[in-house]
C-alpha positions as CSV (number, residue, x, y, z in Angstrom):
1,X,112.9,91.3,90.5
2,X,110.8,92.8,88.6
3,X,112.9,96.3,88.0
4,X,115.8,93.7,87.0
5,X,114.3,92.3,84.7
6,X,112.7,95.3,82.9
7,X,116.0,96.7,83.2
8,X,117.8,94.0,81.0
9,X,114.8,94.0,78.7
10,X,115.2,97.6,78.2
11,X,119.4,97.9,78.0
12,X,119.9,94.8,75.8
13,X,117.0,94.4,73.6
14,X,117.9,94.5,70.1
15,X,115.9,97.4,69.5
16,X,119.4,99.1,69.9
17,X,121.0,96.7,67.4
18,X,122.8,99.2,64.5
19,X,120.4,97.3,62.1
20,X,117.4,97.9,63.5
21,X,118.3,101.7,64.2
22,X,118.7,101.9,60.5
23,X,115.9,100.4,59.8
24,X,113.6,102.8,61.6
25,X,115.6,105.4,60.2
26,X,115.0,104.5,57.0
27,X,118.4,103.9,55.5
28,X,118.2,100.1,54.7
29,X,117.9,99.1,51.0
30,X,115.6,96.6,49.3
31,X,117.7,94.3,49.4
32,X,118.7,94.5,53.2
33,X,115.0,94.8,54.1
34,X,114.4,91.6,52.2
35,X,117.1,89.5,53.5
36,X,115.9,91.0,57.2
37,X,112.8,89.6,56.5
38,X,114.1,86.1,55.2
39,X,116.2,85.5,57.9
40,X,113.8,86.7,60.6
41,X,111.5,84.2,59.0
42,X,113.7,81.4,60.2
43,X,113.1,82.5,63.7
44,X,109.4,83.4,63.1
45,X,108.9,79.4,62.3
46,X,110.6,78.2,65.4
47,X,108.5,80.4,67.8
48,X,105.5,77.7,68.0
49,X,108.4,75.0,68.2
50,X,110.0,76.4,71.5
51,X,106.7,77.3,72.8
52,X,105.3,73.5,72.5
53,X,108.4,72.5,74.6
54,X,107.7,75.2,77.3
55,X,104.1,73.9,77.2
56,X,105.5,70.2,77.7
57,X,107.1,71.5,81.1
58,X,103.7,73.3,82.3
59,X,102.6,71.0,85.4
60,X,98.8,72.2,85.2
61,X,96.1,72.3,82.9
62,X,95.0,75.7,83.5
63,X,99.0,76.9,82.2
64,X,99.0,74.7,79.4
65,X,96.0,76.1,78.3
66,X,97.4,79.7,78.7
67,X,100.5,78.9,76.8
68,X,98.8,77.0,74.0
69,X,97.4,80.1,73.0
70,X,100.9,81.1,71.7
71,X,101.2,78.4,69.6
72,X,97.8,79.1,67.8
73,X,98.9,82.7,67.6
74,X,101.5,81.8,65.3
75,X,100.6,78.7,63.8
76,X,97.0,80.2,63.4
77,X,93.6,78.4,63.8
78,X,90.9,76.9,61.1
79,X,89.8,80.1,59.5
80,X,92.5,82.2,61.3
81,X,95.6,83.2,60.1
82,X,98.5,83.4,62.2
83,X,101.6,85.2,62.6
84,X,103.6,82.6,60.5
85,X,100.8,83.2,57.8
86,X,101.0,87.4,58.3
87,X,104.9,87.1,58.0
88,X,104.9,85.3,55.0
89,X,102.4,88.0,53.6
90,X,105.2,90.8,54.7
91,X,107.7,88.6,52.5
92,X,105.3,89.1,49.5
93,X,104.6,92.7,50.2
94,X,108.4,93.2,49.9
95,X,108.5,91.4,46.9
96,X,109.7,87.9,48.1
97,X,108.5,84.5,47.0
98,X,106.8,82.5,49.3
99,X,107.8,79.2,48.4
100,X,111.4,80.6,48.6
101,X,110.7,81.9,52.2
102,X,109.3,78.5,53.2
103,X,112.3,76.4,51.6
104,X,114.7,78.4,53.8
105,X,116.9,79.7,50.7
106,X,118.8,82.6,51.8
107,X,118.8,81.8,55.7
108,X,122.3,82.7,57.1
109,X,124.4,79.9,58.9
110,X,124.7,82.4,62.2
111,X,121.1,82.8,62.1
112,X,120.4,78.9,62.0
113,X,122.9,78.5,65.0
114,X,121.3,81.2,67.0
115,X,117.7,80.1,66.7
116,X,119.0,76.6,67.2
117,X,120.4,77.7,70.3
118,X,117.4,79.3,71.5
119,X,115.4,76.2,70.7
120,X,117.7,74.3,72.7
121,X,117.5,76.5,75.6
122,X,113.8,76.1,76.0
123,X,114.1,72.2,75.5
124,X,116.8,72.0,78.4
125,X,116.6,74.1,80.6
126,X,113.7,74.3,83.5
127,X,110.3,76.0,83.3
128,X,111.5,79.0,84.8
129,X,114.4,79.7,82.6
130,X,112.3,79.4,79.4
131,X,109.6,81.2,80.5
132,X,112.2,84.2,81.6
133,X,113.9,84.0,78.3
134,X,110.6,84.9,76.2
135,X,110.4,88.4,78.8
136,X,112.1,90.1,75.4
137,X,108.4,90.6,74.9
138,X,108.2,93.3,77.7
139,X,110.0,95.7,74.8
140,X,108.1,94.4,71.9
141,X,104.7,96.3,71.7
142,X,107.0,99.9,71.7
143,X,109.3,98.5,68.9
144,X,106.5,97.2,66.9
145,X,104.7,100.6,66.9
146,X,107.9,102.4,66.0
147,X,108.6,99.9,63.3
148,X,105.3,100.2,61.9
149,X,105.3,104.0,61.6
150,X,109.2,103.5,60.1
151,X,107.6,101.4,57.5
152,X,104.7,103.4,56.4
153,X,107.1,106.5,56.1
154,X,110.3,105.2,54.8
155,X,109.4,101.8,52.9
156,X,106.3,102.9,51.0
157,X,107.3,100.4,48.3
158,X,106.0,97.6,50.9
159,X,102.4,97.2,50.6
160,X,100.8,98.4,54.1
161,X,98.9,95.3,54.2
162,X,101.9,93.3,54.5
163,X,102.5,95.2,58.1
164,X,99.7,93.2,59.7
165,X,102.0,91.1,61.6
166,X,103.7,94.2,63.5
167,X,100.2,95.8,64.2
168,X,99.2,92.1,65.9
169,X,102.0,92.2,68.0
170,X,101.4,95.0,69.7
171,X,98.5,93.6,71.7
172,X,100.0,90.0,72.0
173,X,103.2,91.4,73.1
174,X,101.7,93.0,75.9
175,X,99.2,90.2,76.9
176,X,101.9,87.8,76.6
177,X,104.9,89.4,78.5
178,X,102.2,90.1,81.2
179,X,101.7,86.7,81.5
180,X,105.0,85.7,81.5
181,X,106.3,87.9,83.9
182,X,103.5,87.0,86.4
183,X,105.0,83.4,86.5
184,X,108.6,84.2,86.7
185,X,107.8,86.4,89.8
186,X,105.8,83.7,90.9
187,X,108.3,81.0,90.4
188,X,111.9,83.0,91.3
189,X,111.7,83.0,94.7
190,X,115.4,82.2,96.0
191,X,118.1,84.3,94.9
192,X,119.5,81.5,92.6
193,X,116.3,81.4,91.1
194,X,116.3,85.1,90.5
195,X,119.7,85.3,88.9
196,X,118.7,82.3,86.5
197,X,115.6,84.4,85.3
198,X,118.1,87.1,84.7
199,X,120.7,85.4,83.0
200,X,118.0,83.9,80.8
201,X,116.5,86.8,79.6
202,X,119.9,88.3,79.0
203,X,120.7,84.8,76.7
204,X,117.5,85.7,74.7
205,X,118.7,89.0,74.0
206,X,121.9,87.7,72.9
207,X,120.0,85.5,70.7
208,X,118.3,88.1,69.1
209,X,121.3,90.7,68.6
210,X,123.2,87.6,67.2
211,X,120.6,87.2,64.4
212,X,120.8,90.6,63.5
213,X,124.7,90.4,63.5
214,X,124.5,87.9,60.8
215,X,122.0,89.8,58.7
216,X,124.0,93.0,59.3
217,X,127.3,91.5,58.0
218,X,126.5,89.1,55.6
219,X,127.2,89.8,52.1
220,X,125.2,88.9,48.9
221,X,126.6,85.9,48.3
222,X,126.2,84.7,51.6
223,X,122.6,84.4,50.8
224,X,122.4,80.5,49.4
């Protein structure tokens, strides 16, 4: 079962998307980088929302304490910035205005649809499906390391301090994916449950791929 899940994450993760490939090859224009940062921020803003929905499905204090940390990782704690703040600083380092990012101006319809689909999936599906969908993080640490190296090499016009989000997610992604994988392997005991878990992970890969499709094929006039 673990091998099947890892295979889905490896074969269908969005690191293979042409836009991500071009990003890591260093061929994106500044406008394309900023378009991606703007639209990906819409997804980042909804990560704690979907994690709050998952937390509500967990049946013990121990599990809820473990999962609620993910919300804090993105929303931050008193005196400690979170992932959303780090992404805002990435945008500023790339020349974007913080107020514009927070307003949602420039978020493409296809991105809104993909993010809404993922949030609703976590709202409506059982805990197994919702947690399994998060297992794209199995592939995230390697992607984050490659992304930091690519940005430092190819996009030196972005201040290196703006890459803090990617650096932090190397550790967080490894920890979070390990916890989620253990839960999925514990809960998915029947063939039907195992197939649901695999399908949930494939769905999440499709969400991330669709987000990049929207960014890849948008035109400047699409950014309203």
